[in-house]
C-alpha positions as CSV (number, residue, x, y, z in Angstrom):
1,M,115.4,137.2,140.3
2,M,115.3,140.7,141.7
3,L,114.8,142.9,138.6
4,E,117.0,146.4,138.9
5,A,115.0,149.6,139.0
6,R,115.0,151.8,135.8
7,I,114.5,155.1,135.0
8,G,113.8,157.5,132.1
9,I,115.7,160.1,130.8
10,Y,114.7,162.7,128.1
11,I,117.4,163.6,125.7
12,Y,117.2,166.0,123.2
13,F,119.6,165.8,120.1
14,K,120.4,168.9,117.2
15,Q,119.9,166.0,114.5
16,N,118.1,163.3,113.6
17,K,121.1,161.2,112.2
18,F,122.5,160.7,115.9
19,I,119.6,159.1,117.0
20,R,121.6,155.0,116.0
21,Q,124.4,156.8,119.0
22,L,122.1,157.5,121.1
23,K,120.7,154.8,121.3
24,R,123.5,152.4,122.5
25,H,123.3,154.3,125.9
26,G,120.0,152.3,127.0
27,H,116.8,150.9,125.9
28,L,115.2,153.2,123.3
29,I,111.4,153.4,123.9
30,Y,110.6,156.7,121.7
31,V,111.4,159.5,119.4
32,N,109.9,162.6,118.4
33,K,111.9,163.7,114.9
34,D,109.8,166.7,114.9
35,K,110.7,167.9,118.0
36,K,114.6,166.2,118.2
37,Y,114.1,163.9,121.7
38,L,113.6,160.7,122.9
39,L,113.4,159.1,125.7
40,L,115.5,156.1,126.8
41,Y,115.2,153.8,129.9
42,I,118.6,153.0,132.0
43,Y,119.4,151.7,135.3
44,E,119.4,153.9,138.2
45,S,122.7,152.8,139.4
46,E,124.2,154.1,136.3
47,L,122.1,157.6,135.4
48,S,125.2,159.6,136.8
49,Q,128.0,158.2,134.9
50,T,125.6,158.0,131.7
51,M,124.2,161.5,132.3
52,K,127.8,162.9,132.7
53,T,128.3,160.9,129.2
54,L,125.7,162.0,127.6
55,E,126.0,165.7,128.6
56,Q,129.8,166.0,127.0
57,L,128.7,164.6,123.6
58,K,128.0,167.9,121.3
59,Y,125.6,166.7,119.7
60,V,123.4,166.6,122.9
61,R,121.2,169.8,123.5
62,E,120.0,168.8,126.9
63,V,119.0,165.2,129.3
64,I,116.0,165.6,131.7
65,V,115.7,162.8,134.1
66,S,111.7,161.6,133.9
67,E,109.7,163.0,136.9
68,Y,107.4,160.0,136.4
69,P,108.7,158.3,139.8
70,N,107.8,161.2,142.1
71,I,103.9,161.4,140.8
72,R,101.5,160.6,143.1
73,R,99.4,157.2,141.7
74,E,96.8,156.9,144.7
75,Y,93.7,158.7,143.7
76,S,90.6,158.3,146.8
77,T,87.5,157.2,146.2
78,E,85.4,160.3,146.7
79,N,82.2,160.9,144.5
80,Y,83.2,164.7,143.5
81,E,80.3,164.5,140.4
82,A,77.7,165.0,143.5
83,K,79.0,168.1,144.5
84,D,79.2,169.2,140.6
85,Y,75.4,169.1,140.3
86,R,74.5,170.6,143.8
87,V,71.9,173.3,143.7
88,I,72.6,176.4,145.1
């Protein structure tokens, strides 16, 4: 069984009452009611169609695709602490 790749999108909306309608487009992960945005996970294959649909809604201000897949997650094992405490 293969898992299909998913991606997160941030949706900024105008009023909190529209959270339930936006929840229908994917898997709701997080909602910030003060700043009026939510994080929704969708399948990467449906990204372009979902973005097009969301941008046409009048209660959506902005749709941003998450940059998490582009972040480098390998770290070197270099000892930076020894450099910080050297005597000059």
